[in-house]
Backbone as JSON Lines, residues from 0, in Angstrom:
{"i":0,"aa":"M","n":[0.83,-1.17,0.04],"ca":[-0.04,0.01,-0.06],"c":[0.88,1.23,0.03]}
{"i":1,"aa":"T","n":[0.63,2.06,-0.96],"ca":[1.45,3.26,-1.05],"c":[1.03,4.39,-0.18]}
{"i":2,"aa":"E","n":[1.94,5.02,0.45],"ca":[1.68,6.18,1.44],"c":[1.47,7.42,0.61]}
{"i":3,"aa":"K","n":[0.34,8.04,1.04],"ca":[0.01,9.3,0.35],"c":[1.14,10.36,0.79]}
{"i":4,"aa":"K","n":[1.49,11.18,-0.27],"ca":[2.49,12.2,0.05],"c":[1.77,13.45,0.68]}
{"i":5,"aa":"K","n":[2.34,13.88,1.75],"ca":[1.85,15.03,2.48],"c":[2.33,16.37,1.78]}
{"i":6,"aa":"M","n":[1.41,17.31,1.69],"ca":[1.76,18.58,1.09],"c":[2.7,19.31,1.99]}
{"i":7,"aa":"P","n":[3.78,19.82,1.44],"ca":[4.85,20.49,2.18],"c":[4.2,21.71,2.88]}
{"i":8,"aa":"D","n":[4.63,21.94,4.13],"ca":[4.18,23.08,4.91],"c":[4.3,24.41,4.22]}
{"i":9,"aa":"W","n":[5.39,24.6,3.45],"ca":[5.68,25.79,2.75],"c":[4.63,26.16,1.68]}
{"i":10,"aa":"I","n":[3.91,24.97,1.3],"ca":[2.84,25.22,0.27],"c":[1.51,25.22,1.01]}
{"i":11,"aa":"K","n":[1.38,24.43,1.97],"ca":[0.02,24.3,2.65],"c":[-0.37,25.55,3.45]}
{"i":12,"aa":"F","n":[0.56,26.08,4.18],"ca":[0.22,27.31,4.98],"c":[-0.11,28.49,4.09]}
{"i":13,"aa":"P","n":[0.62,28.9,3.13],"ca":[0.2,29.9,2.28],"c":[-1.02,29.69,1.58]}
{"i":14,"aa":"L","n":[-1.24,28.36,1.14],"ca":[-2.52,28.06,0.38],"c":[-3.73,28.22,1.26]}
{"i":15,"aa":"T","n":[-3.55,27.75,2.55],"ca":[-4.61,27.88,3.52],"c":[-5.0,29.46,3.76]}
{"i":16,"aa":"L","n":[-3.9,30.14,3.96],"ca":[-4.09,31.64,4.11],"c":[-4.81,32.2,3.01]}
{"i":17,"aa":"L","n":[-4.49,31.87,1.78],"ca":[-5.04,32.41,0.52],"c":[-6.58,32.1,0.49]}
{"i":18,"aa":"V","n":[-6.89,30.84,0.92],"ca":[-8.35,30.51,0.88],"c":[-9.15,31.25,1.89]}
{"i":19,"aa":"V","n":[-8.62,31.42,3.18],"ca":[-9.18,32.19,4.15],"c":[-9.34,33.58,3.73]}
{"i":20,"aa":"T","n":[-8.39,34.19,3.13],"ca":[-8.37,35.54,2.62],"c":[-9.53,35.77,1.63]}
{"i":21,"aa":"L","n":[-9.58,34.78,0.63],"ca":[-10.61,34.92,-0.38],"c":[-12.02,34.87,0.17]}
{"i":22,"aa":"I","n":[-12.15,33.9,1.01],"ca":[-13.48,33.76,1.74],"c":[-13.87,35.05,2.54]}
{"i":23,"aa":"S","n":[-12.85,35.6,3.23],"ca":[-13.15,36.83,3.99],"c":[-13.45,38.04,3.06]}
{"i":24,"aa":"A","n":[-12.75,38.09,2.0],"ca":[-12.97,39.16,1.05],"c":[-14.27,39.07,0.39]}
{"i":25,"aa":"A","n":[-14.75,37.85,0.1],"ca":[-15.99,37.7,-0.55],"c":[-17.17,37.99,0.5]}
{"i":26,"aa":"S","n":[-16.94,37.63,1.67],"ca":[-17.98,37.89,2.79],"c":[-18.07,39.48,2.94]}
{"i":27,"aa":"L","n":[-16.94,40.17,2.99],"ca":[-17.01,41.55,3.22],"c":[-17.7,42.19,2.02]}
{"i":28,"aa":"A","n":[-17.31,41.75,0.81],"ca":[-17.96,42.36,-0.44],"c":[-19.41,42.19,-0.41]}
{"i":29,"aa":"A","n":[-19.98,41.02,0.02],"ca":[-21.37,40.69,0.0],"c":[-21.97,41.57,1.09]}
{"i":30,"aa":"L","n":[-21.31,41.67,2.29],"ca":[-21.87,42.58,3.34],"c":[-21.96,44.02,2.86]}
{"i":31,"aa":"Y","n":[-20.96,44.44,2.21],"ca":[-20.82,45.89,1.68],"c":[-21.98,46.1,0.76]}
{"i":32,"aa":"S","n":[-22.21,45.21,-0.16],"ca":[-23.29,45.4,-1.16],"c":[-24.63,45.45,-0.52]}
{"i":33,"aa":"V","n":[-24.78,44.82,0.62],"ca":[-26.09,44.8,1.29],"c":[-26.34,46.05,2.04]}
{"i":34,"aa":"T","n":[-25.17,46.53,2.74],"ca":[-25.35,47.75,3.64],"c":[-25.22,48.97,2.87]}
{"i":35,"aa":"L","n":[-24.61,49.09,1.65],"ca":[-24.38,50.31,0.95],"c":[-25.68,51.06,0.7]}
{"i":36,"aa":"P","n":[-26.68,50.38,0.11],"ca":[-27.95,51.17,-0.12],"c":[-28.52,51.73,1.11]}
{"i":37,"aa":"K","n":[-28.49,51.04,2.24],"ca":[-28.96,51.52,3.53],"c":[-28.25,52.69,4.0]}
{"i":38,"aa":"K","n":[-26.87,52.67,3.77],"ca":[-25.94,53.65,4.2],"c":[-26.24,54.97,3.43]}
{"i":39,"aa":"K","n":[-26.42,54.78,2.14],"ca":[-26.75,55.89,1.27],"c":[-28.14,56.57,1.6]}
{"i":40,"aa":"A","n":[-29.0,55.65,1.88],"ca":[-30.4,56.21,2.21],"c":[-30.32,57.0,3.52]}
{"i":41,"aa":"M","n":[-29.53,56.49,4.51],"ca":[-29.36,57.24,5.79],"c":[-28.7,58.55,5.6]}
{"i":42,"aa":"Q","n":[-27.67,58.58,4.8],"ca":[-26.94,59.81,4.52],"c":[-27.73,60.79,3.88]}
{"i":43,"aa":"K","n":[-28.61,60.42,2.91],"ca":[-29.54,61.31,2.3],"c":[-30.63,61.82,3.19]}
{"i":44,"aa":"K","n":[-31.12,61.06,4.09],"ca":[-32.05,61.56,5.05],"c":[-31.35,62.61,6.03]}
{"i":45,"aa":"I","n":[-30.22,62.29,6.48],"ca":[-29.43,63.36,7.3],"c":[-29.26,64.62,6.57]}
{"i":46,"aa":"E","n":[-28.81,64.52,5.32],"ca":[-28.63,65.63,4.51],"c":[-29.95,66.46,4.22]}
{"i":47,"aa":"Q","n":[-31.05,65.76,4.02],"ca":[-32.38,66.5,3.75],"c":[-32.77,67.13,5.0]}
{"i":48,"aa":"E","n":[-32.6,66.55,6.07],"ca":[-33.0,67.2,7.53],"c":[-32.09,68.41,7.71]}
{"i":49,"aa":"A","n":[-30.82,68.27,7.39],"ca":[-29.8,69.43,7.51],"c":[-30.27,70.66,6.77]}
{"i":50,"aa":"L","n":[-30.65,70.39,5.44],"ca":[-31.09,71.43,4.52],"c":[-32.25,72.27,5.1]}
{"i":51,"aa":"K","n":[-33.09,71.59,5.77],"ca":[-34.26,72.27,6.44],"c":[-33.78,73.19,7.53]}
{"i":52,"aa":"V","n":[-32.7,72.74,8.2],"ca":[-32.17,73.51,9.29],"c":[-31.42,74.82,8.74]}
{"i":53,"aa":"V","n":[-30.59,74.61,7.8],"ca":[-29.75,75.73,7.42],"c":[-30.41,76.71,6.44]}
{"i":54,"aa":"M","n":[-31.48,76.21,5.7],"ca":[-32.32,77.19,4.84],"c":[-33.87,76.75,5.06]}
{"i":55,"aa":"P","n":[-34.29,77.11,6.21],"ca":[-35.77,76.72,6.57],"c":[-36.73,77.35,5.59]}
{"i":56,"aa":"E","n":[-36.51,78.41,4.94],"ca":[-37.43,79.11,4.03],"c":[-37.5,78.51,2.7]}
{"i":57,"aa":"A","n":[-36.48,77.68,2.29],"ca":[-36.4,77.18,0.89],"c":[-37.34,75.96,0.87]}
{"i":58,"aa":"D","n":[-37.92,75.77,-0.34],"ca":[-38.81,74.59,-0.68],"c":[-38.11,73.65,-1.66]}
{"i":59,"aa":"S","n":[-37.02,74.09,-2.32],"ca":[-36.32,73.3,-3.25],"c":[-34.86,73.7,-3.32]}
{"i":60,"aa":"F","n":[-34.09,72.77,-3.8],"ca":[-32.6,73.03,-3.95],"c":[-32.11,72.44,-5.25]}
{"i":61,"aa":"E","n":[-31.26,73.24,-6.03],"ca":[-30.69,72.92,-7.13],"c":[-29.18,72.64,-7.02]}
{"i":62,"aa":"I","n":[-28.68,71.45,-7.28],"ca":[-27.27,71.08,-7.13],"c":[-26.5,71.58,-8.25]}
{"i":63,"aa":"K","n":[-25.38,72.31,-7.87],"ca":[-24.46,72.82,-8.88],"c":[-23.08,72.32,-8.59]}
{"i":64,"aa":"I","n":[-22.28,72.16,-9.55],"ca":[-20.81,71.81,-9.37],"c":[-19.95,72.75,-10.01]}
{"i":65,"aa":"A","n":[-18.92,73.34,-9.26],"ca":[-18.03,74.33,-9.71],"c":[-16.67,73.77,-9.66]}
{"i":66,"aa":"D","n":[-15.73,74.31,-10.54],"ca":[-14.4,73.92,-10.58],"c":[-13.59,75.02,-9.81]}
{"i":67,"aa":"L","n":[-13.1,74.74,-8.65],"ca":[-12.32,75.78,-7.88],"c":[-10.89,75.28,-7.78]}
{"i":68,"aa":"D","n":[-10.01,75.91,-8.54],"ca":[-8.56,75.6,-8.53],"c":[-8.37,74.12,-8.81]}
{"i":69,"aa":"G","n":[-9.09,73.61,-9.8],"ca":[-8.85,72.17,-10.19],"c":[-9.62,71.15,-9.3]}
{"i":70,"aa":"E","n":[-10.38,71.67,-8.34],"ca":[-11.03,70.76,-7.46],"c":[-12.63,70.99,-7.59]}
{"i":71,"aa":"K","n":[-13.41,69.9,-7.53],"ca":[-14.85,69.99,-7.68],"c":[-15.41,70.53,-6.4]}
{"i":72,"aa":"F","n":[-16.27,71.49,-6.45],"ca":[-16.97,72.02,-5.29],"c":[-18.45,71.95,-5.54]}
{"i":73,"aa":"Q","n":[-19.16,71.29,-4.68],"ca":[-20.63,71.16,-4.8],"c":[-21.36,72.15,-3.84]}
{"i":74,"aa":"Y","n":[-22.31,72.85,-4.47],"ca":[-23.14,73.71,-3.66],"c":[-24.56,73.63,-4.2]}
{"i":75,"aa":"R","n":[-25.5,74.17,-3.48],"ca":[-26.91,74.16,-3.84],"c":[-27.43,75.58,-3.95]}
{"i":76,"aa":"I","n":[-28.3,75.85,-4.95],"ca":[-29.1,77.04,-4.93],"c":[-30.33,76.79,-4.25]}
{"i":77,"aa":"A","n":[-30.62,77.5,-3.21],"ca":[-31.87,77.39,-2.48],"c":[-32.96,78.31,-3.05]}
{"i":78,"aa":"K","n":[-34.13,77.68,-3.23],"ca":[-35.24,78.44,-3.88],"c":[-36.56,78.3,-3.12]}
{"i":79,"aa":"K","n":[-37.34,79.37,-3.28],"ca":[-38.63,79.39,-2.66],"c":[-39.65,79.81,-3.7]}
{"i":80,"aa":"G","n":[-40.57,78.94,-4.06],"ca":[-41.56,79.19,-5.09],"c":[-40.83,79.5,-6.47]}
{"i":81,"aa":"G","n":[-39.74,78.76,-6.66],"ca":[-38.98,78.94,-7.9],"c":[-38.04,80.1,-7.98]}
{"i":82,"aa":"R","n":[-38.02,81.01,-6.87],"ca":[-37.18,82.17,-6.82],"c":[-35.94,81.82,-5.97]}
{"i":83,"aa":"E","n":[-34.8,82.28,-6.41],"ca":[-33.55,82.05,-5.77],"c":[-33.41,82.86,-4.44]}
{"i":84,"aa":"I","n":[-33.17,82.21,-3.36],"ca":[-33.13,83.0,-2.08],"c":[-31.79,82.75,-1.38]}
{"i":85,"aa":"G","n":[-30.92,81.94,-1.77],"ca":[-29.75,81.67,-1.16],"c":[-28.97,80.47,-1.65]}
{"i":86,"aa":"Y","n":[-28.0,80.09,-0.77],"ca":[-27.03,78.98,-1.28],"c":[-26.65,78.13,-0.07]}
{"i":87,"aa":"V","n":[-26.4,76.8,-0.37],"ca":[-25.94,75.88,0.66],"c":[-24.76,75.19,0.25]}
{"i":88,"aa":"A","n":[-23.75,74.96,1.18],"ca":[-22.62,74.16,0.83],"c":[-22.07,73.53,2.18]}
{"i":89,"aa":"Q","n":[-21.12,72.73,2.04],"ca":[-20.5,72.13,3.13],"c":[-19.06,72.57,3.22]}
{"i":90,"aa":"G","n":[-18.59,72.65,4.45],"ca":[-17.16,73.0,4.65],"c":[-16.62,71.97,5.64]}
{"i":91,"aa":"H","n":[-15.22,71.77,5.63],"ca":[-14.57,70.86,6.5],"c":[-13.33,71.48,7.18]}
{"i":92,"aa":"A","n":[-13.15,71.09,8.39],"ca":[-11.94,71.67,9.15],"c":[-11.49,70.58,10.15]}
{"i":93,"aa":"T","n":[-10.17,70.66,10.37],"ca":[-9.59,69.67,11.37],"c":[-9.85,70.2,12.77]}
{"i":94,"aa":"G","n":[-10.42,69.41,13.61],"ca":[-10.63,69.8,15.02],"c":[-9.6,69.13,15.98]}
{"i":95,"aa":"Y","n":[-9.92,68.87,17.2],"ca":[-9.02,68.34,18.07],"c":[-8.66,66.85,17.83]}
{"i":96,"aa":"S","n":[-9.72,66.01,17.42],"ca":[-9.52,64.61,17.21],"c":[-10.21,64.19,15.94]}
{"i":97,"aa":"S","n":[-10.68,64.94,15.19],"ca":[-11.47,64.55,13.96],"c":[-11.59,65.69,12.97]}
{"i":98,"aa":"I","n":[-12.05,65.36,11.74],"ca":[-12.29,66.34,10.76],"c":[-13.88,66.59,10.78]}
{"i":99,"aa":"L","n":[-14.15,67.8,11.09],"ca":[-15.64,68.2,11.22],"c":[-16.12,68.56,9.83]}
{"i":100,"aa":"Q","n":[-17.4,68.07,9.69],"ca":[-18.14,68.34,8.4],"c":[-19.35,69.24,8.72]}
{"i":101,"aa":"V","n":[-19.46,70.38,8.17],"ca":[-20.49,71.34,8.51],"c":[-21.25,71.82,7.3]}
{"i":102,"aa":"M","n":[-22.64,71.79,7.33],"ca":[-23.4,72.31,6.26],"c":[-23.76,73.75,6.66]}
{"i":103,"aa":"V","n":[-23.74,74.7,5.64],"ca":[-24.03,76.06,5.94],"c":[-25.01,76.63,4.86]}
{"i":104,"aa":"G","n":[-25.97,77.4,5.33],"ca":[-26.82,78.01,4.44],"c":[-26.68,79.61,4.51]}
{"i":105,"aa":"V","n":[-26.64,80.21,3.4],"ca":[-26.49,81.75,3.39],"c":[-27.6,82.34,2.51]}
{"i":106,"aa":"D","n":[-27.95,83.63,2.76],"ca":[-28.87,84.24,1.81],"c":[-28.04,84.84,0.74]}
{"i":107,"aa":"K","n":[-28.68,85.6,-0.2],"ca":[-28.02,86.13,-1.3],"c":[-26.93,87.17,-1.02]}
{"i":108,"aa":"K","n":[-26.94,87.69,0.28],"ca":[-25.94,88.58,0.64],"c":[-24.88,87.88,1.48]}
{"i":109,"aa":"F","n":[-24.89,86.55,1.5],"ca":[-23.93,85.7,2.2],"c":[-23.99,85.87,3.69]}
{"i":110,"aa":"V","n":[-25.19,86.18,4.2],"ca":[-25.44,86.2,5.68],"c":[-25.84,84.8,6.09]}
{"i":111,"aa":"V","n":[-25.29,84.19,7.12],"ca":[-25.52,82.89,7.5],"c":[-26.96,82.79,8.0]}
{"i":112,"aa":"Q","n":[-27.72,81.82,7.43],"ca":[-29.11,81.54,7.83],"c":[-29.06,80.44,8.99]}
{"i":113,"aa":"G","n":[-28.11,79.52,8.8],"ca":[-28.07,78.41,9.79],"c":[-26.87,77.55,9.49]}
{"i":114,"aa":"I","n":[-26.48,76.71,10.43],"ca":[-25.42,75.78,10.16],"c":[-25.83,74.48,10.86]}
{"i":115,"aa":"K","n":[-25.3,73.42,10.36],"ca":[-25.56,72.0,10.96],"c":[-24.36,71.23,10.84]}
{"i":116,"aa":"V","n":[-23.87,70.73,11.93],"ca":[-22.66,69.88,12.04],"c":[-23.13,68.48,11.62]}
{"i":117,"aa":"L","n":[-22.6,68.01,10.52],"ca":[-23.04,66.69,9.9],"c":[-22.11,65.58,10.53]}
{"i":118,"aa":"Y","n":[-20.84,65.89,10.79],"ca":[-20.04,64.81,11.29],"c":[-18.99,65.4,12.26]}
{"i":119,"aa":"Q","n":[-18.81,64.81,13.29],"ca":[-17.62,65.11,14.21],"c":[-17.34,63.86,15.18]}
{"i":120,"aa":"K","n":[-16.16,63.7,15.55],"ca":[-15.78,62.7,16.57],"c":[-14.83,63.33,17.53]}
{"i":121,"aa":"E","n":[-15.32,64.59,18.1],"ca":[-14.46,65.25,19.02],"c":[-14.51,64.62,20.41]}
{"i":122,"aa":"T","n":[-13.83,65.09,21.31],"ca":[-13.64,64.5,22.66],"c":[-14.91,64.57,23.36]}
{"i":123,"aa":"P","n":[-15.54,63.41,23.84],"ca":[-16.73,63.33,24.54],"c":[-16.72,64.27,25.8]}
{"i":124,"aa":"G","n":[-17.75,65.09,25.93],"ca":[-17.83,65.93,26.98],"c":[-17.23,67.3,26.91]}
{"i":125,"aa":"L","n":[-16.44,67.44,25.8],"ca":[-15.77,68.71,25.51],"c":[-16.1,69.16,24.1]}
{"i":126,"aa":"G","n":[-15.25,68.63,23.08],"ca":[-15.51,69.08,21.75],"c":[-16.8,68.67,21.15]}
{"i":127,"aa":"D","n":[-17.35,67.49,21.61],"ca":[-18.58,67.07,21.0],"c":[-19.8,67.95,21.43]}
{"i":128,"aa":"K","n":[-19.5,68.91,22.3],"ca":[-20.55,69.9,22.75],"c":[-20.92,70.84,21.58]}
{"i":129,"aa":"V","n":[-20.21,70.7,20.44],"ca":[-20.69,71.48,19.3],"c":[-22.04,71.03,18.87]}
{"i":130,"aa":"E","n":[-22.51,69.87,19.42],"ca":[-23.78,69.35,18.99],"c":[-24.71,69.25,20.26]}
{"i":131,"aa":"E","n":[-24.28,69.9,21.32],"ca":[-25.08,69.87,22.53],"c":[-26.38,70.62,22.55]}
{"i":132,"aa":"I","n":[-27.46,70.12,22.83],"ca":[-28.74,70.67,22.93],"c":[-29.09,70.97,24.38]}
{"i":133,"aa":"L","n":[-29.33,72.11,24.84],"ca":[-29.69,72.43,26.18],"c":[-31.21,72.34,26.44]}
{"i":134,"aa":"S","n":[-31.53,71.23,26.97],"ca":[-32.97,71.01,27.2],"c":[-33.42,71.63,28.51]}
{"i":135,"aa":"K","n":[-34.6,72.14,28.47],"ca":[-35.24,72.68,29.7],"c":[-36.16,71.68,30.43]}
{"i":136,"aa":"K","n":[-36.18,70.5,29.94],"ca":[-36.94,69.46,30.62],"c":[-36.22,68.98,31.92]}
{"i":137,"aa":"T","n":[-37.02,68.75,32.88],"ca":[-36.52,68.2,34.17],"c":[-37.42,66.95,34.48]}
{"i":138,"aa":"W","n":[-36.94,66.28,35.53],"ca":[-37.74,65.09,36.0],"c":[-39.06,65.53,36.51]}
{"i":139,"aa":"G","n":[-39.01,66.77,37.11],"ca":[-40.32,67.35,37.6],"c":[-41.22,67.7,36.5]}
{"i":140,"aa":"T","n":[-40.75,68.32,35.49],"ca":[-41.7,68.74,34.34],"c":[-42.15,67.51,33.63]}
{"i":141,"aa":"I","n":[-41.34,66.49,33.55],"ca":[-41.72,65.26,32.85],"c":[-42.89,64.5,33.6]}
{"i":142,"aa":"F","n":[-42.67,64.31,34.86],"ca":[-43.73,63.77,35.66],"c":[-45.02,64.55,35.74]}
{"i":143,"aa":"A","n":[-44.85,65.91,35.74],"ca":[-46.0,66.81,35.9],"c":[-46.61,67.0,34.5]}
{"i":144,"aa":"G","n":[-45.96,66.54,33.44],"ca":[-46.58,66.75,32.09],"c":[-46.52,68.19,31.64]}
{"i":145,"aa":"T","n":[-45.57,68.93,32.24],"ca":[-45.47,70.37,31.87],"c":[-44.2,70.7,31.09]}
{"i":146,"aa":"S","n":[-43.54,69.64,30.49],"ca":[-42.22,69.9,29.71],"c":[-42.58,70.83,28.46]}
{"i":147,"aa":"P","n":[-41.71,71.79,28.24],"ca":[-41.88,72.64,27.08],"c":[-41.75,71.81,25.79]}
{"i":148,"aa":"D","n":[-42.36,72.25,24.77],"ca":[-42.28,71.75,23.43],"c":[-40.91,72.12,22.83]}
{"i":149,"aa":"E","n":[-39.99,71.14,22.67],"ca":[-38.74,71.45,22.28],"c":[-38.37,70.92,20.84]}
{"i":150,"aa":"T","n":[-39.51,70.8,20.01],"ca":[-39.4,70.3,18.69],"c":[-38.61,71.35,17.92]}
{"i":151,"aa":"G","n":[-37.62,70.91,17.23],"ca":[-36.79,71.81,16.43],"c":[-35.72,72.53,17.18]}
{"i":152,"aa":"L","n":[-35.52,72.21,18.42],"ca":[-34.55,72.84,19.31],"c":[-33.17,72.47,18.73]}
{"i":153,"aa":"R","n":[-32.34,73.45,18.61],"ca":[-30.98,73.33,17.95],"c":[-29.83,73.53,18.94]}
{"i":154,"aa":"P","n":[-28.68,72.93,18.65],"ca":[-27.49,73.16,19.54],"c":[-27.15,74.53,19.75]}
{"i":155,"aa":"W","n":[-26.98,74.91,21.03],"ca":[-26.79,76.33,21.36],"c":[-25.56,76.88,20.7]}
{"i":156,"aa":"F","n":[-24.49,76.07,20.54],"ca":[-23.31,76.61,19.87],"c":[-23.52,76.94,18.4]}
{"i":157,"aa":"Q","n":[-24.26,76.11,17.79],"ca":[-24.55,76.36,16.33],"c":[-25.49,77.57,16.1]}
{"i":158,"aa":"V","n":[-26.41,77.79,16.99],"ca":[-27.37,78.81,16.88],"c":[-26.63,80.23,16.79]}
{"i":159,"aa":"Q","n":[-25.48,80.27,17.41],"ca":[-24.71,81.54,17.42],"c":[-24.34,82.06,16.04]}
{"i":160,"aa":"F","n":[-24.26,81.19,15.07],"ca":[-23.9,81.56,13.74],"c":[-24.94,82.11,12.97]}
{"i":161,"aa":"D","n":[-26.2,82.12,13.39],"ca":[-27.32,82.56,12.61],"c":[-27.14,84.15,12.48]}
{"i":162,"aa":"N","n":[-27.32,84.57,11.25],"ca":[-27.26,86.02,10.96],"c":[-25.93,86.65,11.0]}
{"i":163,"aa":"K","n":[-24.89,85.75,10.95],"ca":[-23.49,86.22,11.0],"c":[-22.98,86.32,9.55]}
{"i":164,"aa":"K","n":[-21.96,87.2,9.37],"ca":[-21.32,87.26,8.08],"c":[-19.84,86.81,8.3]}
{"i":165,"aa":"V","n":[-19.36,86.12,7.25],"ca":[-17.94,85.57,7.37],"c":[-16.93,86.72,7.21]}
{"i":166,"aa":"P","n":[-15.71,86.54,7.7],"ca":[-15.34,85.37,8.43],"c":[-15.84,85.39,9.88]}
{"i":167,"aa":"V","n":[-16.22,84.27,10.36],"ca":[-16.64,84.06,11.75],"c":[-15.5,83.58,12.52]}
{"i":168,"aa":"K","n":[-15.37,84.13,13.83],"ca":[-14.31,83.72,14.66],"c":[-14.86,83.53,16.09]}
{"i":169,"aa":"V","n":[-14.08,82.73,16.94],"ca":[-14.45,82.63,18.29],"c":[-13.93,83.88,18.95]}
{"i":170,"aa":"N","n":[-14.52,84.13,20.18],"ca":[-14.22,85.33,20.92],"c":[-12.76,85.51,21.25]}
{"i":171,"aa":"K","n":[-11.99,84.4,21.46],"ca":[-10.63,84.47,21.77],"c":[-9.81,84.91,20.51]}
{"i":172,"aa":"D","n":[-10.34,84.92,19.44],"ca":[-9.69,85.35,18.18],"c":[-10.18,86.61,17.65]}
{"i":173,"aa":"G","n":[-10.94,87.29,18.53],"ca":[-11.54,88.59,18.14],"c":[-12.86,88.56,17.52]}
{"i":174,"aa":"G","n":[-13.49,87.43,17.51],"ca":[-14.85,87.25,16.92],"c":[-15.97,87.36,17.96]}
{"i":175,"aa":"D","n":[-17.17,87.0,17.61],"ca":[-18.27,87.08,18.5],"c":[-18.98,85.67,18.69]}
{"i":176,"aa":"I","n":[-18.24,84.6,18.44],"ca":[-18.77,83.31,18.65],"c":[-18.17,82.73,20.08]}
{"i":177,"aa":"D","n":[-18.95,82.5,21.01],"ca":[-18.55,82.07,22.22],"c":[-18.02,80.56,22.11]}
{"i":178,"aa":"A","n":[-16.73,80.43,22.38],"ca":[-16.12,79.08,22.35],"c":[-16.63,78.25,23.44]}
{"i":179,"aa":"I","n":[-16.64,76.93,23.18],"ca":[-17.06,75.93,24.12],"c":[-15.9,75.85,25.17]}
{"i":180,"aa":"T","n":[-16.26,75.98,26.48],"ca":[-15.24,75.87,27.51],"c":[-14.44,74.57,27.47]}
{"i":181,"aa":"G","n":[-13.18,74.69,27.35],"ca":[-12.25,73.58,27.28],"c":[-12.13,72.94,25.93]}
{"i":182,"aa":"A","n":[-12.78,73.56,24.92],"ca":[-12.79,73.0,23.55],"c":[-12.66,74.06,22.52]}
{"i":183,"aa":"T","n":[-11.67,75.0,22.72],"ca":[-11.44,76.07,21.77],"c":[-11.15,75.53,20.39]}
{"i":184,"aa":"I","n":[-10.3,74.45,20.3],"ca":[-9.86,73.95,19.01],"c":[-11.06,73.47,18.17]}
{"i":185,"aa":"S","n":[-11.98,72.71,18.92],"ca":[-13.26,72.28,18.16],"c":[-14.08,73.41,17.77]}
{"i":186,"aa":"S","n":[-14.19,74.51,18.6],"ca":[-15.0,75.63,18.36],"c":[-14.37,76.36,17.08]}
{"i":187,"aa":"R","n":[-13.05,76.48,17.04],"ca":[-12.37,77.16,15.96],"c":[-12.61,76.35,14.67]}
{"i":188,"aa":"A","n":[-12.66,75.02,14.74],"ca":[-12.83,74.16,13.61],"c":[-14.17,74.45,13.03]}
{"i":189,"aa":"V","n":[-15.18,74.59,13.74],"ca":[-16.56,74.8,13.21],"c":[-16.51,76.2,12.46]}
{"i":190,"aa":"C","n":[-15.91,77.15,13.1],"ca":[-15.79,78.49,12.33],"c":[-15.07,78.43,11.16]}
{"i":191,"aa":"N","n":[-13.96,77.58,11.08],"ca":[-13.13,77.45,9.94],"c":[-13.98,76.73,8.71]}
{"i":192,"aa":"A","n":[-14.76,75.69,9.21],"ca":[-15.61,74.96,8.15],"c":[-16.67,75.95,7.67]}
{"i":193,"aa":"V","n":[-17.24,76.74,8.47],"ca":[-18.25,77.62,8.01],"c":[-17.53,78.64,6.96]}
{"i":194,"aa":"N","n":[-16.47,79.2,7.42],"ca":[-15.81,80.12,6.48],"c":[-15.42,79.5,5.15]}
{"i":195,"aa":"E","n":[-14.97,78.22,5.13],"ca":[-14.6,77.54,3.99],"c":[-15.76,77.33,3.04]}
{"i":196,"aa":"A","n":[-16.95,76.94,3.66],"ca":[-18.16,76.65,2.9],"c":[-18.55,77.98,2.15]}
{"i":197,"aa":"V","n":[-18.65,79.06,2.94],"ca":[-19.11,80.35,2.31],"c":[-18.17,80.87,1.34]}
{"i":198,"aa":"S","n":[-16.93,80.76,1.64],"ca":[-15.83,81.22,0.67],"c":[-15.93,80.43,-0.68]}
{"i":199,"aa":"G","n":[-16.27,79.12,-0.63],"ca":[-16.51,78.26,-1.73],"c":[-17.61,78.68,-2.6]}
{"i":200,"aa":"I","n":[-18.72,79.07,-1.9],"ca":[-19.93,79.6,-2.59],"c":[-19.58,80.84,-3.42]}
{"i":201,"aa":"Q","n":[-18.92,81.78,-2.66],"ca":[-18.65,83.0,-3.28],"c":[-17.78,82.94,-4.49]}
{"i":202,"aa":"K","n":[-16.77,82.04,-4.41],"ca":[-15.94,81.76,-5.54],"c":[-16.62,81.06,-6.66]}
{"i":203,"aa":"A","n":[-17.54,80.24,-6.34],"ca":[-18.26,79.46,-7.32],"c":[-19.2,80.37,-8.1]}
{"i":204,"aa":"L","n":[-19.68,81.38,-7.44],"ca":[-20.65,82.34,-8.14],"c":[-20.03,83.39,-8.96]}
{"i":205,"aa":"K","n":[-18.7,83.54,-8.8],"ca":[-18.01,84.62,-9.58],"c":[-17.88,84.22,-11.01]}
């Protein structure tokens, strides 16, 4: 009876690793194809809600693409009843521990109508207060049923940008935006992102 030859380890181990890698890659690809539509739908929902915050008077938005120094810049023309009333764009800036993404709406004179932080991963309890909403609800008002209606309540830090003209700066830099205590870098990042977005709109319209 002839003895079966064993596959040498120097072939078996790499081959096994290759098979495991191929299976893992196929699984990840399948998972990605399943989750991608849901991720896109979620991103679209977040974006649509943000548009209502930064340009509440608008009832439609027209997407435009401009070439700014060789880079594509996307912005929206905000309209009400078919009439152009302002513009919306996104800006990005490096914070303390993440790159913040901010949507900004301005009127035709480039006065900020509202901003919305779309993404941030700043330090919990400090920089992440760029999204902090100060609720007036208490256990007492909840139990008594006397809690105020806080529908549409916005983060206090972001509300400060309403009706401001760029460049916006925190108070430590000579501006009138109150920086978050202990999170000046994150506060500056939001200002920088707002300035970038509005500057992009102005350049795109020239």
